[in-house]
C-alpha positions as CSV (number, residue, x, y, z in Angstrom):
1,M,0.1,0.0,0.2
2,L,2.6,2.3,1.0
3,E,4.6,2.0,-2.7
4,L,1.3,2.7,-4.4
5,Q,1.2,6.1,-2.2
6,R,4.2,6.9,-3.2
7,V,5.4,7.3,0.4
8,D,8.8,8.5,0.9
9,Y,9.3,8.7,4.5
10,I,8.2,6.6,7.0
11,A,8.0,6.9,10.6
12,C,7.5,4.3,13.9
13,L,5.3,5.7,16.4
14,G,6.3,3.2,19.2
15,D,5.2,0.2,21.0
16,S,7.1,-2.0,18.3
17,V,6.2,-4.6,20.7
18,G,4.6,-6.0,23.8
19,Y,1.4,-7.0,22.3
20,G,1.3,-9.4,19.0
21,G,3.3,-13.2,18.5
22,Q,6.0,-12.3,16.6
23,P,8.2,-9.0,18.1
24,D,11.8,-10.3,16.4
25,Q,10.3,-10.1,13.2
26,V,8.5,-7.0,13.8
27,C,11.3,-5.3,15.0
28,N,13.1,-6.5,11.6
29,L,10.6,-5.2,9.6
30,I,10.6,-1.9,11.3
31,R,14.1,-1.4,11.5
32,K,14.0,-2.0,7.3
33,Y,11.5,0.0,6.4
34,A,11.3,3.1,8.6
35,D,13.3,5.9,8.4
36,V,12.6,7.0,12.0
37,T,11.3,4.8,15.2
38,V,10.5,6.4,18.5
39,L,10.4,4.9,21.4
40,G,7.4,3.2,23.2
41,N,6.1,2.7,26.7
42,H,6.6,-1.0,25.9
43,D,9.7,-0.9,24.0
44,A,10.7,0.9,26.9
45,A,9.7,-2.1,29.4
46,V,11.2,-4.5,27.4
47,A,14.2,-2.8,26.8
48,R,14.5,-2.5,30.8
49,R,14.1,1.5,30.8
50,M,11.3,2.0,32.6
51,D,9.7,-0.1,35.9
52,Y,6.4,-1.4,34.8
53,A,5.5,-3.6,37.7
54,Y,2.2,-1.5,37.9
55,Y,1.4,-3.3,35.0
56,R,-1.3,-5.6,35.1
57,P,-0.3,-9.6,35.1
58,A,-1.0,-10.4,31.5
59,A,0.9,-7.4,30.1
60,R,3.8,-7.7,32.4
61,E,4.0,-11.5,31.2
62,A,4.1,-10.5,27.3
63,L,6.6,-7.6,27.7
64,D,8.5,-10.4,29.3
65,N,7.9,-13.0,26.7
66,H,8.8,-10.2,24.1
67,R,12.3,-9.7,25.5
68,S,13.0,-13.4,25.9
69,Q,12.3,-13.8,22.1
70,L,14.0,-10.6,20.8
71,S,17.8,-11.0,19.3
72,D,20.5,-9.1,21.1
73,E,20.4,-6.6,18.1
74,N,17.1,-6.2,18.6
75,L,17.2,-5.6,21.8
76,A,20.0,-3.0,21.5
77,W,17.8,-1.4,19.2
78,L,14.8,-1.1,21.4
79,S,17.4,0.2,24.1
80,G,18.8,3.1,22.0
81,L,15.8,4.8,20.5
82,P,15.0,8.2,21.2
83,Y,11.8,9.6,22.9
84,T,11.2,12.2,20.0
85,A,12.4,12.7,16.1
86,R,12.3,15.9,14.0
87,L,11.9,16.1,10.3
88,H,12.1,19.5,9.3
89,D,8.6,21.2,10.6
90,L,7.3,17.8,11.8
91,A,7.9,16.0,15.2
92,F,7.4,12.6,15.8
93,C,6.9,11.0,19.4
94,H,4.9,8.5,21.8
95,G,3.4,10.5,24.2
96,V,1.8,13.9,24.2
97,P,4.6,16.9,24.7
98,P,6.2,18.7,26.3
99,D,6.9,15.8,28.8
100,V,7.6,12.6,26.0
101,E,8.8,10.8,28.5
102,A,5.5,10.4,30.9
103,F,3.7,8.7,27.8
104,E,0.5,10.8,28.3
105,Y,-2.2,9.4,26.0
106,L,-3.7,11.7,23.6
107,F,-7.5,11.8,24.8
108,S,-8.9,15.7,25.1
109,L,-8.7,19.0,24.2
110,D,-7.6,20.6,27.1
111,Q,-4.1,18.6,26.6
112,V,-3.7,20.2,23.5
113,V,-4.4,23.8,25.6
114,G,-1.7,23.0,27.5
115,L,0.4,23.0,24.6
116,S,0.2,26.5,24.5
117,E,2.5,27.4,27.6
118,T,5.1,25.4,25.0
119,Y,3.5,26.8,21.7
120,A,7.0,28.4,20.5
121,E,8.8,25.6,21.0
122,Q,6.1,22.9,19.5
123,A,6.9,21.6,15.8
124,R,4.2,22.7,13.2
125,V,2.9,19.3,13.2
126,T,3.0,16.6,15.8
127,F,2.7,13.1,15.1
128,V,1.8,10.9,18.7
129,G,1.3,7.1,19.2
130,H,0.3,5.6,22.3
131,S,-3.6,5.6,22.7
132,H,-4.2,3.1,19.8
133,L,-7.0,6.1,18.6
134,C,-7.5,8.5,15.8
135,K,-7.4,11.9,17.5
136,C,-6.8,15.3,15.7
137,F,-6.3,18.9,17.1
138,R,-4.9,22.3,16.0
139,Y,-4.3,25.2,18.3
140,T,-2.8,28.3,18.4
141,A,-1.2,30.2,21.5
142,D,-4.7,31.2,22.7
143,E,-7.2,28.6,21.8
144,G,-7.5,25.1,20.1
145,E,-10.1,22.8,18.6
146,E,-10.7,19.0,17.8
147,I,-10.8,17.9,14.4
148,L,-13.6,15.5,13.6
149,R,-12.7,14.3,10.2
150,T,-10.4,11.7,8.6
151,R,-9.0,13.8,5.6
152,F,-7.8,17.7,6.3
153,Q,-6.2,20.4,4.9
154,T,-3.7,21.5,7.5
155,D,-3.8,25.6,7.8
156,G,-0.5,27.8,8.2
157,E,-2.2,29.6,11.1
158,Y,-2.3,26.6,13.3
159,K,-0.5,24.1,14.7
160,Y,-1.2,20.8,15.1
161,I,-0.9,17.4,16.9
162,I,-2.1,14.3,15.6
163,S,-2.5,10.5,17.1
164,A,-2.1,8.7,14.0
165,G,-4.0,5.3,14.9
166,S,-2.5,1.8,15.2
167,V,-1.4,-0.7,12.5
168,G,-1.5,-3.1,15.9
169,Q,-4.6,-3.1,18.1
170,P,-6.5,-0.1,16.7
171,R,-9.2,0.6,19.9
172,D,-11.8,2.7,18.0
173,Y,-13.9,-0.7,16.9
174,D,-12.4,-0.9,13.5
175,S,-10.7,-3.7,13.1
176,R,-8.4,-3.0,10.3
177,A,-4.5,-1.9,11.0
178,C,-4.8,2.1,10.4
179,C,-1.7,4.5,10.0
180,G,-1.9,8.3,9.1
181,L,-0.9,9.7,5.5
182,Y,1.1,13.2,5.7
183,D,1.5,15.0,2.0
184,T,4.5,17.6,3.1
185,E,3.6,19.3,-0.1
186,L,-0.1,19.8,-0.3
187,G,-0.4,20.1,4.0
188,T,-3.2,17.1,3.7
189,F,-3.7,14.3,6.3
190,E,-5.5,11.6,6.0
191,Y,-6.5,8.2,8.1
192,V,-5.9,5.2,5.9
193,R,-7.2,1.8,7.0
194,L,-6.6,-1.9,5.7
195,P,-7.9,-5.3,6.4
196,Y,-5.5,-8.1,7.3
197,D,-5.2,-11.6,8.6
198,I,-6.7,-11.2,11.7
199,D,-7.1,-14.9,12.4
200,G,-3.6,-15.4,11.4
201,A,-2.2,-12.8,14.4
202,A,-4.4,-14.0,17.0
203,Q,-3.6,-17.6,16.2
204,Q,0.0,-16.4,16.2
205,I,-0.4,-14.8,19.7
206,A,-1.8,-17.9,21.5
207,A,1.1,-19.9,19.9
208,S,3.7,-17.6,21.5
209,N,1.7,-18.1,25.0
210,L,0.4,-14.7,25.5
211,S,-3.1,-14.0,26.5
212,E,-5.7,-15.2,24.4
213,A,-7.2,-11.3,25.3
214,F,-4.9,-10.1,23.3
215,G,-5.5,-11.8,19.9
216,R,-9.6,-11.6,20.5
217,R,-9.7,-8.1,20.7
218,L,-8.3,-7.9,17.3
219,F,-11.1,-9.1,15.8
220,L,-13.5,-6.2,17.5
221,G,-10.7,-3.5,17.4
222,V,-11.1,-2.8,20.8
């Protein structure tokens, strides 16, 4: 799909590991195709860069399971991932800035209004992961608003923060994989949905001795 869309830059917004049945293979693919990858909270946990003792048991077991499956090379790669990355006037991170190490979810307009305090420091468009949801906001130093469209044109008078969905475990009751597509020349953004072999992914999760709930939720998109 990305080849058909003539995509020339791919950013992975974190959580490369932590849920699925083939963590080592996923890391290999991301390292092969992504131009930049930022650190997600599950990546940080697997790489022992954060304390995850407070996670629920199934999540902790999955993280430990994935660490045992990863090659030394991929563990080293996770250990060196940055919290943020920039490409000209675009920024990429897993949680909401400015405190990206806190791994805060992007849910509400209140969080965007809070960015006004560091407005000058923010990129024109910031892409975040973490929530697995499709959420878009635009804001100025004084106000902000949510954008309730799946495709829109950016306006130079605003800055934007966009949660780009998830290619794994989408959580908006649409089970298809989801990613964001941004045209740097036209300034347009859209969500792209693609079907994939959910049954196969669920079987791989079960075969990896992870909680079957990780596989069942794929069918519902939650």
